[in-house]
ZALOMAR-913431 format. One record per residue: x, y, z of N, C-alpha, C in turn; residue number from 1. Coordinates in Angstrom, 1 decimal. Layout:
REC      n.X      n.Y      n.Z     ca.X     ca.Y     ca.Z      c.X      c.Y      c.Z   resi
REC        X        Y        Z        X        Y        Z        X        Y        Z    NUM
...
//
This chain:
REC      n.X      n.Y      n.Z     ca.X     ca.Y     ca.Z      c.X      c.Y      c.Z   resi
REC     76.5    104.1     75.4     75.2    103.5     75.8     75.0    102.1     75.2      1
REC     75.4    102.0     73.9     75.3    100.7     73.3     76.1     99.7     74.0      2
REC     77.3    100.0     74.4     78.2     99.1     75.1     77.6     98.7     76.5      3
REC     77.0     99.7     77.1     76.4     99.4     78.4     75.2     98.4     78.2      4
REC     74.4     98.6     77.2     73.3     97.6     76.9     73.9     96.2     76.6      5
REC     75.0     96.2     75.9     75.6     94.9     75.5     76.0     94.2     76.8      6
REC     76.6     94.9     77.7     77.0     94.3     79.0     75.8     93.8     79.7      7
REC     74.7     94.6     79.8     73.5     94.2     80.5     72.9     92.9     79.8      8
REC     72.9     92.9     78.5     72.3     91.7     77.8     73.1     90.5     78.1      9
REC     74.4     90.6     78.1     75.3     89.5     78.4     75.1     89.0     79.8     10
REC     74.9     89.9     80.7     74.7     89.5     82.1     73.5     88.6     82.3     11
REC     72.4     88.8     81.5     71.2     88.0     81.5     71.4     86.6     81.0     12
REC     72.5     86.4     80.2     72.7     85.1     79.6     73.7     84.2     80.3     13
REC     74.4     84.8     81.2     75.5     84.1     81.9     75.0     83.2     83.0     14
REC     75.3     81.9     82.9     74.9     81.0     83.9     76.2     80.2     84.3     15
REC     76.4     79.1     83.6     77.7     78.4     83.8     78.3     78.1     82.4     16
REC     79.6     77.8     82.4     80.2     77.5     81.2     79.5     76.3     80.5     17
REC     79.2     76.4     79.2     78.5     75.3     78.6     79.4     74.1     78.4     18
REC     78.8     72.9     78.4     79.5     71.7     78.1     79.5     71.5     76.6     19
REC     80.6     71.6     76.0     80.6     71.6     74.5     81.5     70.4     74.0     20
REC     81.1     69.8     72.9     81.9     68.8     72.4     83.2     69.3     71.9     21
REC     84.3     68.5     72.0     85.6     69.0     71.5     85.6     68.8     70.0     22
REC     85.8     69.8     69.2     86.0     69.7     67.8     86.8     70.9     67.3     23
REC     87.1     70.8     66.0     88.0     71.8     65.4     87.5     73.2     65.5     24
REC     86.1     73.3     65.6     85.5     74.7     65.6     85.3     75.2     67.0     25
REC     85.7     74.5     68.0     85.5     74.9     69.4     86.7     75.7     69.9     26
REC     86.6     76.9     70.2     87.6     77.7     70.8     87.5     77.5     72.4     27
REC     88.5     76.8     72.9     88.5     76.6     74.4     89.2     77.7     75.1     28
REC     88.5     78.6     75.7     89.0     79.8     76.3     89.0     79.6     77.8     29
REC     90.2     79.4     78.4     90.4     79.0     79.8     91.1     80.1     80.6     30
REC     90.8     80.3     81.8     91.4     81.2     82.7     91.1     80.8     84.2     31
REC     91.8     81.5     85.1     91.6     81.0     86.5     90.5     81.8     87.3     32
REC     90.1     83.0     86.8     89.1     83.7     87.6     87.7     83.2     87.2     33
REC     86.7     83.6     88.0     85.4     83.2     87.8     84.8     83.7     86.4     34
REC     84.1     82.9     85.8     83.5     83.2     84.4     82.2     84.0     84.6     35
REC     82.3     85.2     85.1     81.1     86.0     85.2     81.5     87.4     84.9     36
REC     80.5     88.4     85.0     80.7     89.7     84.5     81.2     90.6     85.6     37
REC     81.6     90.1     86.8     82.0     90.9     87.9     83.5     91.1     87.9     38
REC     84.2     90.5     87.0     85.7     90.7     86.9     86.1     90.9     85.5     39
REC     87.2     91.5     85.3     87.7     91.9     83.9     87.9     90.7     83.0     40
REC     88.5     89.6     83.5     88.7     88.5     82.6     87.4     87.8     82.2     41
REC     86.5     87.6     83.1     85.2     87.0     82.8     84.4     87.8     81.8     42
REC     84.3     89.1     82.1     83.6     90.0     81.2     84.2     90.1     79.8     43
REC     85.5     90.2     79.7     86.1     90.3     78.4     85.9     89.0     77.6     44
REC     86.0     87.9     78.3     85.8     86.6     77.6     84.3     86.5     77.1     45
REC     83.4     86.9     77.9     82.0     86.8     77.4     81.7     87.8     76.3     46
REC     82.3     88.9     76.3     82.1     89.9     75.2     82.7     89.3     73.9     47
REC     83.9     88.7     74.1     84.5     88.0     72.9     83.6     87.0     72.3     48
REC     83.1     86.1     73.2     82.2     85.0     72.8     81.0     85.6     72.0     49
REC     80.3     86.6     72.6     79.1     87.2     72.0     79.4     87.7     70.6     50
REC     80.5     88.4     70.5     80.9     89.0     69.2     81.1     87.9     68.1     51
REC     81.9     86.9     68.5     82.2     85.8     67.5     80.9     85.1     67.1     52
REC     80.1     84.6     68.1     79.0     83.7     67.8     77.8     84.5     67.2     53
REC     77.8     85.8     67.3     76.7     86.5     66.6     77.1     86.8     65.2     54
REC     78.3     86.5     64.7     78.7     86.8     63.4     79.1     85.6     62.5     55
REC     79.2     84.4     63.2     79.5     83.2     62.4     78.9     82.0     63.0     56
REC     78.6     81.0     62.2     78.2     79.7     62.7     79.4     78.7     62.7     57
REC     80.5     79.1     62.2     81.7     78.3     62.0     82.5     78.1     63.2     58
REC     82.4     79.0     64.2     83.2     78.9     65.4     82.3     79.0     66.6     59
REC     82.7     78.3     67.6     82.0     78.3     68.9     83.0     78.6     70.0     60
REC     82.7     79.5     70.9     83.6     79.8     72.0     83.1     79.2     73.3     61
REC     83.9     78.3     73.8     83.6     77.7     75.1     84.4     78.4     76.2     62
REC     83.7     78.9     77.2     84.4     79.7     78.3     84.6     78.7     79.5     63
REC     85.8     78.6     80.0     86.1     77.7     81.1     86.9     78.5     82.1     64
REC     86.1     79.1     83.0     86.7     79.9     84.1     87.0     79.0     85.3     65
REC     87.5     79.6     86.4     87.7     78.9     87.7     88.7     77.7     87.4     66
REC     89.6     77.9     86.5     90.6     76.8     86.2     90.0     75.5     85.9     67
REC     88.8     75.6     85.2     88.1     74.3     84.8     88.8     73.4     83.9     68
REC     89.7     74.0     83.0     90.5     73.1     82.2     92.0     73.2     82.5     69
REC     92.2     73.6     83.8     93.6     73.7     84.2     93.9     75.0     84.8     70
REC     95.0     75.1     85.6     95.5     76.4     86.1     95.9     77.3     85.0     71
REC     96.2     78.5     85.3     96.7     79.4     84.3     97.9     78.9     83.6     72
REC     98.9     78.3     84.4    100.1     77.8     83.8     99.8     76.6     82.9     73
REC     98.8     75.8     83.3     98.5     74.6     82.5     97.9     75.1     81.2     74
REC     97.0     76.1     81.2     96.4     76.6     80.0     97.5     77.2     79.1     75
REC     98.4     78.0     79.7     99.4     78.7     78.9    100.3     77.7     78.2     76
REC    100.7     76.6     78.9    101.5     75.6     78.3    100.8     74.9     77.2     77
REC     99.4     74.7     77.4     98.6     74.0     76.4     98.6     74.9     75.1     78
REC     98.5     76.2     75.3     98.5     77.1     74.1     99.8     76.9     73.3     79
REC    100.9     76.8     74.0    102.2     76.6     73.3    102.2     75.4     72.5     80
REC    101.6     74.3     73.1    101.6     73.0     72.4    100.6     72.9     71.3     81
REC     99.6     73.8     71.4     98.5     73.7     70.4     97.5     72.6     70.7     82
REC     97.4     72.2     72.0     96.5     71.1     72.3     96.0     71.3     73.7     83
REC     94.6     71.1     73.9     94.0     71.2     75.2     93.4     72.5     75.6     84
REC     93.9     73.6     75.0     93.3     74.9     75.2     93.6     75.8     74.0     85
REC     92.8     76.7     73.7     92.9     77.6     72.5     93.3     79.0     72.9     86
REC     92.7     79.5     73.9     92.9     80.9     74.3     93.0     81.0     75.8     87
REC     93.6     82.2     76.2     93.7     82.5     77.7     93.6     84.0     77.8     88
REC     93.2     84.4     79.0     93.3     85.8     79.4     93.7     85.9     80.8     89
REC     94.6     86.8     81.2     95.0     86.9     82.5     96.2     87.9     82.6     90
REC     96.7     88.1     83.8     97.8     89.0     84.0     99.0     88.7     83.2     91
REC     99.7     89.7     82.8    100.9     89.5     82.0    102.0     88.8     82.8     92
REC    101.9     89.0     84.2    102.9     88.4     85.0    102.9     86.8     84.9     93
REC    101.8     86.3     84.5    101.7     84.8     84.4    102.7     84.3     83.3     94
REC    103.2     85.2     82.4    104.0     84.7     81.4    105.5     85.0     81.7     95
REC    105.8     85.4     82.9    107.2     85.7     83.3    108.2     84.6     83.0     96
REC    107.7     83.3     83.3    108.7     82.2     83.1    108.9     81.9     81.6     97
REC    108.0     82.3     80.8    108.1     82.1     79.3    108.8     83.3     78.6     98
REC    108.6     84.5     79.1    109.1     85.7     78.5    109.5     86.7     79.6     99
REC    110.7     86.6     80.1    111.2     87.4     81.2    110.9     88.9     81.0    100
REC    111.1     89.4     79.8    111.0     90.8     79.5    109.6     91.4     79.8    101
REC    108.5     90.5     79.7    107.2     91.0     79.9    107.0     91.4     81.4    102
REC    107.9     91.0     82.3    107.8     91.4     83.7    107.9     92.9     83.9    103
REC    108.4     93.6     82.9    108.5     95.0     83.0    107.2     95.7     83.2    104
REC    106.1     95.0     82.7    104.8     95.6     82.8    104.2     95.5     84.2    105
REC    104.9     94.8     85.1    104.3     94.5     86.4    105.2     95.1     87.5    106
REC    106.0     96.0     87.2    106.9     96.6     88.2    106.1     97.4     89.2    107
REC    106.5     97.4     90.5    105.7     98.1     91.5    105.7     99.6     91.4    108
REC    104.6    100.2     91.7    104.4    101.7     91.7    104.9    102.4     90.4    109
REC    104.7    101.7     89.3    105.2    102.2     88.0    104.1    103.0     87.2    110
REC    102.9    102.5     87.2    101.9    103.0     86.4    101.2    104.2     87.1    111
REC    101.1    105.3     86.5    100.4    106.5     87.1     98.9    106.4     87.1    112
REC     98.3    105.9     86.0     96.9    105.8     85.8     96.6    104.9     84.6    113
REC     95.3    104.8     84.4     94.8    103.9     83.3     95.4    104.5     81.9    114
REC     95.4    105.8     81.8     95.8    106.4     80.5     97.3    106.1     80.3    115
REC     98.1    106.0     81.3     99.5    105.7     81.2     99.6    104.3     80.7    116
REC     98.9    103.4     81.2     98.9    102.0     80.8     98.6    101.8     79.3    117
REC     97.5    102.5     78.9     97.1    102.4     77.6     98.1    103.0     76.6    118
REC     98.7    104.1     77.0     99.6    104.8     76.1    100.8    103.9     75.8    119
REC    101.3    103.2     76.8    102.4    102.3     76.6    102.1    101.0     75.8    120
REC    101.0    100.4     76.2    100.6     99.1     75.6    100.1     99.3     74.2    121
REC     99.5    100.4     73.9     99.0    100.7     72.5    100.1    101.2     71.6    122
REC    101.3    101.4     72.2    102.5    101.9     71.4    103.5    100.9     71.2    123
REC    104.8    101.4     71.2    105.9    100.5     70.8    106.1     99.4     71.8    124
REC    105.9     99.7     73.1    106.1     98.7     74.1    105.2     97.5     73.8    125
REC    103.9     97.7     73.6    103.0     96.6     73.3    103.4     95.9     72.0    126
REC    103.8     96.6     71.0    104.2     96.0     69.7    105.4     95.1     69.9    127
REC    106.4     95.6     70.6    107.7     94.8     70.8    107.4     93.5     71.6    128
REC    106.6     93.7     72.7    106.3     92.5     73.5    105.4     91.5     72.7    129
REC    104.5     92.0     71.9    103.6     91.1     71.1    104.4     90.3     70.2    130
REC    105.5     90.9     69.6    106.4     90.1     68.7    107.1     89.0     69.5    131
REC    107.5     89.3     70.7    108.2     88.4     71.5    107.3     87.2     71.9    132
REC    106.0     87.6     72.2    105.1     86.5     72.5    104.9     85.6     71.4    133
REC    104.9     86.1     70.2    104.7     85.3     69.0    105.9     84.3     68.8    134
REC    107.1     84.8     69.1    108.3     84.0     69.0    108.2     82.8     70.0    135
REC    107.5     83.0     71.1    107.4     82.0     72.1    106.2     81.1     71.9    136
REC    105.4     81.3     70.8    104.2     80.5     70.5    102.9     81.0     70.9    137
REC    102.8     82.3     71.2    101.5     82.9     71.5    101.1     84.0     70.6    138
REC     99.9     84.1     70.1     99.4     85.2     69.4     98.7     86.2     70.3    139
REC     99.2     87.4     70.4     98.6     88.4     71.3     97.4     89.0     70.5    140
REC     96.2     88.9     71.0     95.0     89.5     70.4     94.8     90.9     71.0    141
REC     95.3     91.2     72.2     95.1     92.5     72.8     95.6     92.6     74.2    142
REC     95.9     93.8     74.6     96.3     94.1     76.0     95.1     94.8     76.7    143
REC     94.8     94.3     77.9     93.7     94.8     78.7     94.1     95.4     80.0    144
REC     93.1     96.0     80.6     93.3     96.7     81.9     92.7     95.8     83.0    145
REC     93.4     95.6     84.1     92.7     95.0     85.2     91.7     96.0     85.7    146
REC     90.6     95.5     86.3     89.6     96.4     86.9     90.1     96.9     88.3    147
REC     91.2     97.6     88.3     91.6     98.2     89.5     93.1     97.8     89.9    148
REC     93.7     98.7     90.6     95.0     98.4     91.2     94.9     97.3     92.2    149
REC     96.1     96.7     92.4     96.1     95.6     93.4     96.4     96.2     94.8    150
REC     95.7     95.7     95.7     95.8     96.1     97.1     96.0     95.0     98.0    151
REC     96.4     95.3     99.3     96.6     94.2    100.3     95.3     93.9    101.0    152
REC     94.9     92.6    101.0     93.7     92.2    101.6     94.0     91.2    102.7    153
REC     93.5     91.4    103.9     93.9     90.7    105.1     92.7     90.0    105.8    154
REC     93.1     89.0    106.6     92.1     88.3    107.5     92.5     88.5    108.9    155
REC     91.6     89.0    109.8     91.9     89.0    111.2     92.7     90.2    111.6    156
REC     93.0     91.1    110.7     93.8     92.3    111.1     93.5     93.4    110.0    157
REC     93.8     94.6    110.4     93.6     95.8    109.5     94.9     96.5    109.3    158
REC     95.3     96.7    108.1     96.5     97.4    107.7     96.2     98.9    107.6    159
REC     96.8     99.7    108.5     96.5    101.1    108.4     97.8    102.0    108.1    160
REC     98.9    101.3    108.2    100.2    102.0    107.9    101.1    101.0    107.2    161
REC    102.2    101.5    106.6    103.1    100.5    106.0    103.7     99.5    107.0    162
REC    103.9    100.0    108.2    104.5     99.1    109.2    103.6     97.9    109.5    163
REC    102.3     98.0    109.3    101.4     96.9    109.5    101.6     95.7    108.5    164
REC    102.2     96.0    107.4    102.4     94.9    106.4    103.6     94.0    106.8    165
REC    104.5     94.5    107.6    105.7     93.8    108.0    105.4     92.3    108.5    166
REC    106.0     91.4    107.8    105.9     90.0    108.2    104.6     89.3    107.8    167
REC    103.6     89.9    107.2    102.4     89.3    106.8    102.7     88.3    105.7    168
REC    102.1     87.1    105.9    102.2     86.1    104.8    101.1     86.3    103.8    169
REC    101.5     86.9    102.7    100.6     87.3    101.7    100.7     86.5    100.4    170
REC     99.7     86.0     99.9     99.7     85.3     98.6     99.9     86.3     97.5    171
REC    100.7     85.9     96.5    100.8     86.7     95.3    101.0     85.7     94.1    172
REC    101.1     86.3     92.9    101.3     85.5     91.7    102.6     84.8     91.7    173
REC    102.7     83.7     91.0    104.0     83.0     91.0    104.9     83.7     90.0    174
REC    105.4     84.8     90.4    106.2     85.7     89.5    107.3     86.3     90.4    175
REC    108.6     86.2     90.0    109.7     86.8     90.7    109.5     88.3     91.0    176
REC    108.9     89.0     90.1    108.7     90.4     90.2    107.7     90.7     91.3    177
REC    106.6     90.0     91.3    105.6     90.2     92.3    106.1     89.8     93.7    178
REC    106.8     88.7     93.8    107.4     88.3     95.0    108.4     89.4     95.5    179
REC    109.3     89.9     94.7    110.2     90.9     95.1    109.5     92.2     95.5    180
REC    108.4     92.6     94.8    107.7     93.8     95.2    107.1     93.7     96.6    181
REC    106.5     92.6     96.9    105.8     92.4     98.2    106.9     92.3     99.3    182
REC    107.9     91.5     99.0    109.0     91.4    100.0    109.6     92.8    100.3    183
REC    109.8     93.6     99.3    110.3     95.0     99.5    109.4     95.8    100.4    184
REC    108.1     95.5    100.4    107.2     96.2    101.3    107.2     95.7    102.7    185
REC    108.0     94.6    102.9    108.1     94.0    104.3    107.3     92.8    104.5    186
REC    106.5     92.4    103.5    105.6     91.2    103.6    106.5     89.9    103.4    187
REC    105.9     88.8    103.8    106.4     87.5    103.4    105.6     87.0    102.2    188
REC    106.1     87.3    101.0    105.4     86.9     99.8    105.3     85.4     99.7    189
REC    104.1     84.9     99.3    103.9     83.5     99.2    103.2     83.2     97.9    190
REC    104.0     82.8     96.9    103.4     82.4     95.6    102.5     81.2     95.7    191
REC    101.3     81.3     95.1    100.3     80.3     95.2     99.3     80.4     94.0    192
REC     98.8     79.3     93.5     97.8     79.3     92.5     96.6     80.0     93.1    193
REC     95.9     80.8     92.2     94.7     81.6     92.7     93.6     80.7     93.2    194
REC     93.4     79.5     92.6     92.4     78.6     93.1     92.6     78.0     94.5    195
REC     93.8     78.2     95.0     94.1     77.7     96.4     93.9     78.7     97.5    196
REC     93.7     80.0     97.1     93.7     81.1     98.1     92.6     81.0     99.1    197
REC     91.4     80.7     98.6     90.2     80.7     99.6     90.5     79.7    100.7    198
REC     90.9     78.5    100.4     91.1     77.5    101.4     92.3     77.9    102.3    199
REC     93.3     78.4    101.7     94.5     78.8    102.5     94.2     79.9    103.5    200
REC     93.3     80.8    103.1     92.8     81.8    104.1     91.9     81.2    105.2    201
REC     91.1     80.3    104.8     90.2     79.7    105.7     90.9     78.9    106.8    202
REC     92.0     78.3    106.4     92.8     77.4    107.3     93.9     78.2    108.0    203
REC     94.1     79.5    107.7     95.1     80.2    108.4     96.5     80.1    107.8    204
REC     96.6     79.4    106.7     97.9     79.3    106.0     98.4     80.7    105.6    205
REC     97.5     81.5    105.2     97.8     82.9    104.8     97.3     83.9    105.7    206
REC     98.0     85.1    105.8     97.4     86.2    106.5     96.6     87.1    105.6    207
REC     96.8     86.9    104.3     96.0     87.7    103.3     96.6     87.4    101.9    208
REC     96.3     88.3    101.0     96.8     88.2     99.7     96.7     89.6     99.1    209
REC     97.1     89.7     97.8     97.0     91.0     97.1     96.3     90.8     95.8    210
REC     95.3     91.7     95.5     94.6     91.6     94.2     93.7     92.8     94.1    211
REC     93.1     92.9     92.9     92.2     94.0     92.7     90.8     93.7     93.4    212
REC     90.1     94.8     93.8     88.8     94.6     94.5     87.8     93.8     93.7    213
REC     87.8     93.9     92.4     86.9     93.2     91.6     87.1     91.7     91.7    214
REC     88.3     91.3     91.8     88.6     89.8     92.0     88.3     89.4     93.4    215
REC     88.5     90.2     94.4     88.1     89.9     95.7     86.6     89.6     95.8    216
REC     85.8     90.4     95.1     84.4     90.3     95.2     83.9     89.1     94.3    217
REC     84.3     89.1     93.1     83.8     88.0     92.2     84.2     86.6     92.6    218
REC     85.3     86.5     93.4     85.7     85.2     93.9     85.2     84.9     95.3    219
REC     84.3     85.7     95.8     83.8     85.6     97.2     84.8     85.5     98.3    220
REC     86.0     86.1     98.0     87.0     86.1     99.0     86.7     87.1    100.2    221
REC     85.7     87.9    100.1     85.3     88.7    101.2     84.7     87.8    102.3    222
REC     84.4     86.5    102.0     83.9     85.6    103.0     85.0     85.2    104.0    223
REC     86.2     85.3    103.6     87.3     84.8    104.4     88.4     85.9    104.7    224
REC     88.0     87.1    104.4     88.9     88.2    104.7     88.1     89.4    105.4    225
REC     88.8     90.3    105.9     88.1     91.4    106.7     88.4     92.8    106.2    226
REC     89.6     93.0    105.6     90.0     94.4    105.3     90.8     94.5    104.0    227
REC     90.6     95.6    103.3     91.4     95.9    102.1     92.1     97.2    102.4    228
REC     93.4     97.2    102.3     94.3     98.3    102.5     94.6     98.8    101.1    229
REC     94.3    100.1    100.8     94.5    100.6     99.4     95.9    101.0     99.2    230
REC     96.8    100.0     99.0     98.2    100.2     98.8     98.5    100.6     97.3    231
REC     97.6    100.1     96.4     97.8    100.4     95.0     99.3    100.1     94.6    232
REC     99.8     99.1     95.0    101.3     98.8     94.8    101.6     98.3     93.4    233
REC    100.6     97.6     92.8    100.8     97.1     91.5     99.6     97.3     90.6    234
REC     99.8     97.5     89.4     98.7     97.4     88.4     99.1     96.4     87.4    235
REC     98.3     95.3     87.4     98.7     94.2     86.5     97.9     94.3     85.2    236
REC     98.5     94.7     84.1     97.8     94.7     82.8     97.5     93.2     82.5    237
REC     96.5     93.0     81.6     96.2     91.7     81.2     96.5     91.5     79.7    238
REC     96.6     90.3     79.3     96.8     90.0     77.9     95.9     88.8     77.4    239
REC     95.3     89.0     76.3     94.5     88.0     75.7     95.4     87.3     74.6    240
REC     95.6     86.0     74.8     96.4     85.2     73.9     95.7     84.1     73.3    241
REC     96.2     83.7     72.1     95.7     82.6     71.3     96.8     81.7     71.0    242
REC     96.6     80.4     71.0     97.7     79.4     70.6     98.1     79.7     69.2    243
REC     99.4     80.0     69.1     99.9     80.3     67.7     99.8     79.1     66.8    244
REC    100.1     77.9     67.2     99.9     76.8     66.3     98.4     76.6     65.8    245
REC     97.5     76.9     66.7     96.1     76.8     66.3     95.7     78.1     65.5    246
REC     96.2     79.2     65.8     95.9     80.4     65.0     96.3     80.2     63.6    247
REC     97.5     79.6     63.4     98.0     79.4     62.0     97.1     78.4     61.2    248
REC     96.2     77.7     61.9     95.3     76.8     61.2     94.0     77.4     60.7    249
REC     93.8     78.7     61.2     92.6     79.4     60.9     92.7     80.0     59.5    250
REC     91.5     80.2     58.9     91.5     81.0     57.6     91.8     82.4     57.9    251
REC     92.1     83.2     56.8     92.3     84.6     57.0     91.1     85.3     57.5    252
REC     89.9     84.8     57.0     88.6     85.4     57.4     88.4     85.2     58.9    253
REC     88.7     84.0     59.4     88.5     83.6     60.8     89.4     84.5     61.6    254
REC     90.6     84.6     61.2     91.6     85.4     62.0     91.1     86.8     62.1    255
REC     90.6     87.4     61.0     90.1     88.8     61.0     88.9     88.9     62.0    256
REC     88.0     88.0     62.0     86.9     88.0     62.9     87.3     88.0     64.3    257
REC     88.2     87.0     64.7     88.6     86.9     66.0     89.4     88.1     66.5    258
REC     90.2     88.7     65.6     90.9     90.0     66.0     89.9     91.1     66.3    259
REC     88.8     91.2     65.4     87.8     92.2     65.6     87.1     92.0     67.0    260
REC     86.8     90.7     67.3     86.1     90.4     68.5     87.0     90.7     69.7    261
REC     88.3     90.5     69.6     89.2     90.8     70.7     89.3     92.3     70.9    262
REC     89.4     93.1     69.8     89.4     94.5     69.8     88.2     95.1     70.5    263
REC     87.0     94.6     70.1     85.8     95.0     70.7     85.7     94.7     72.2    264
REC     86.0     93.5     72.6     85.9     93.1     74.0     86.8     93.8     74.9    265
REC     88.0     94.0     74.4     89.0     94.8     75.2     88.7     96.2     75.3    266
REC     88.2     96.8     74.2     87.8     98.2     74.3     86.7     98.5     75.3    267
REC     85.7     97.6     75.3     84.6     97.7     76.3     85.1     97.5     77.7    268
REC     85.9     96.5     77.9     86.4     96.2     79.2     87.3     97.3     79.8    269
REC     88.1     97.9     78.9     89.0     99.0     79.4     88.1    100.2     79.8    270
REC     87.1    100.5     79.0     86.2    101.6     79.3     85.5    101.4     80.7    271
REC     85.2    100.2     81.0     84.5     99.9     82.3     85.5    100.0     83.5    272
REC     86.8     99.9     83.3     87.7     99.6     84.4     87.6    100.6     85.5    273
REC     87.7    101.9     85.3     87.7    102.8     86.4     86.4    102.8     87.3    274
REC     85.3    102.7     86.6     84.0    102.6     87.3     83.8    101.3     88.1    275
REC     84.3    100.2     87.4     84.1     98.9     88.1     85.0     98.8     89.3    276
REC     86.2     99.4     89.3     87.1     99.4     90.4     86.4    100.1     91.6    277
REC     85.7    101.2     91.4     85.0    101.9     92.5     83.8    101.1     93.0    278
REC     83.1    100.5     92.0     81.9     99.7     92.3     82.3     98.5     93.2    279
REC     83.4     97.9     92.8     83.8     96.7     93.6     84.2     97.0     95.0    280
REC     84.8     98.2     95.2     85.2     98.6     96.6     83.9     98.8     97.4    281
REC     82.9     99.4     96.7     81.6     99.7     97.5     80.9     98.3     97.8    282
REC     81.0     97.4     96.9     80.4     96.1     97.1     81.0     95.4     98.3    283
REC     82.4     95.5     98.4     83.1     94.9     99.5     82.7     95.6    100.8    284
REC     82.5     96.9    100.8     82.0     97.6    102.0     80.6     97.1    102.4    285
REC     79.8     96.9    101.4     78.4     96.4    101.7     78.5     95.0    102.3    286
REC     79.5     94.2    102.0     79.7     92.9    102.5     80.3     92.9    103.9    287
REC     80.6     94.1    104.4     81.2     94.2    105.8     82.7     94.4    105.8    288
REC     83.3     94.5    104.7     84.8     94.7    104.8     85.2     96.1    105.1    289
REC     86.3     96.3    105.8     86.9     97.6    106.1     87.8     98.0    105.0    290
REC     87.7     99.2    104.5     88.6     99.8    103.5     89.5    100.9    104.1    291
REC     90.8    100.7    104.1     91.7    101.8    104.7     92.6    102.4    103.6    292
REC     92.8    103.6    103.8     93.9    104.3    103.0     95.2    104.2    103.7    293
REC     96.2    104.0    102.9     97.6    103.8    103.4     98.5    104.7    102.7    294
REC     99.3    105.4    103.5    100.3    106.3    102.9    101.5    105.5    102.4    295
REC    101.6    105.3    101.1    102.7    104.4    100.6    103.8    105.2    100.0    296
REC    104.0    106.5    100.4    105.0    107.3     99.8    106.4    106.7     99.9    297
REC    106.7    106.2    101.0    108.1    105.6    101.2    108.2    104.4    100.3    298
REC    107.2    103.6    100.1    107.2    102.4     99.3    107.5    102.9     97.8    299
REC    106.7    103.9     97.4    106.8    104.4     96.0    108.2    104.9     95.7    300
REC    108.8    105.6     96.7    110.1    106.2     96.5    111.2    105.1     96.4    301
REC    111.0    104.1     97.3    112.0    102.9     97.3    111.8    102.1     96.1    302
REC    110.6    102.2     95.4    110.4    101.3     94.2    111.2    101.7     93.0    303
REC    111.6    102.9     92.9    112.3    103.4     91.7    113.6    102.6     91.5    304
REC    114.5    102.5     92.4    115.7    101.7     92.2    115.3    100.2     92.0    305
REC    114.3     99.8     92.7    113.9     98.4     92.5    113.4     98.1     91.1    306
REC    112.6     99.1     90.5    112.2     99.0     89.1    113.4     98.9     88.2    307
REC    114.4     99.7     88.5    115.6     99.7     87.6    116.3     98.3     87.7    308
REC    116.4     97.8     88.9    117.1     96.5     89.2    116.4     95.4     88.5    309
REC    115.0     95.3     88.7    114.3     94.2     88.2    114.2     94.3     86.6    310
REC    114.1     95.5     86.1    114.1     95.6     84.6    115.4     95.2     84.0    311
REC    116.5     95.5     84.7    117.8     95.1     84.2    118.0     93.6     84.3    312
REC    117.5     93.0     85.4    117.6     91.5     85.5    116.8     90.8     84.4    313
REC    115.7     91.5     83.9    114.9     90.9     82.9    115.3     91.3     81.5    314
REC    116.4     92.1     81.4    116.8     92.6     80.1    115.9     93.5     79.4    315
REC    115.2     94.3     80.3    114.1     95.1     79.7    114.2     96.6     80.1    316
REC    115.5     97.0     80.3    115.7     98.4     80.7    115.2     99.4     79.6    317
REC    115.3     99.0     78.3    114.8     99.8     77.2    113.3    100.0     77.3    318
REC    112.6     98.9     77.6    111.1     99.0     77.8    110.7     99.8     79.0    319
REC    111.4     99.7     80.1    111.1    100.6     81.2    111.3    102.0     80.9    320
REC    112.3    102.4     80.2    112.5    103.8     79.8    111.3    104.3     78.9    321
REC    110.9    103.4     78.0    109.7    103.8     77.1    108.4    103.9     78.0    322
REC    108.3    103.0     78.9    107.1    103.1     79.8    107.1    104.4     80.6    323
REC    108.2    104.7     81.2    108.3    106.0     81.9    108.0    107.2     81.0    324
REC    108.6    107.2     79.8    108.4    108.3     78.9    106.9    108.4     78.5    325
REC    106.2    107.3     78.4    104.8    107.3     78.0    103.9    108.0     79.0    326
REC    104.4    108.3     80.2    103.6    109.0     81.2    103.6    110.5     81.0    327
REC    104.5    111.0     80.2    104.6    112.4     80.0    103.6    112.9     78.9    328
//
């Protein structure tokens, strides 16, 4: 109940990202999704901000959604350099070019449910990958849940069977694993920055894209699409990262506070995930979108050898085995 009240209170305070002076005490928290409470990244960032600023006057959290301070890749590179951005939250797949082994978290049809994701990321898999992130210049503050599985979203057509996906030009994350997963389903995977998707759909460059329902709704993409096919082909865990060079400049007390804030924000966001997934689907129905169930059995069966192949290519067969074991 307390966490629900916290969410409600935060919702009343959210307007736009504040314009803040750049100084050593400003944490520049950037990401590509909208900075509101209708999606997991925005809500988690606002919870983090509230926790920090209610406990210290020494640090201020500036939230910059909608790629305000750069695309996801721009922000991630800035974190490595320790200049231009301080924090990021987003799908783990965004780090594939920096850390190939993290791609194991985004293999198609791998995660059974939210509990499976949590069991793996809160265990050895998460610990091993967090250490590898640190070697690459990122401090992992926590692993989050997307608010829902990723589905196929289309404009001008309805996907009712696996065959309907064949040849569709679908936007996906700029990740080899996401591209391979969609192509294996018969689509024409088209990597593209998230901020370009709305216009690409408007102009007919894309037939659709794939994402969680909460992102479809919070980004107003229901305005340029008609249908959501519940393929549930991918579940993209998220990761909250801090620039390691900047993290090392913090005092031990500041580091402890920020870790507490991250733990709190991620715990609340995870707890909300199942309900917000269903709520987002209903909101899309209310906006006039069609929701269809699709039998993806053949895709799921074909995904097992694809998982093996992609994990081997990434040097992450050991992690895949641990993830599969975590489902038991």
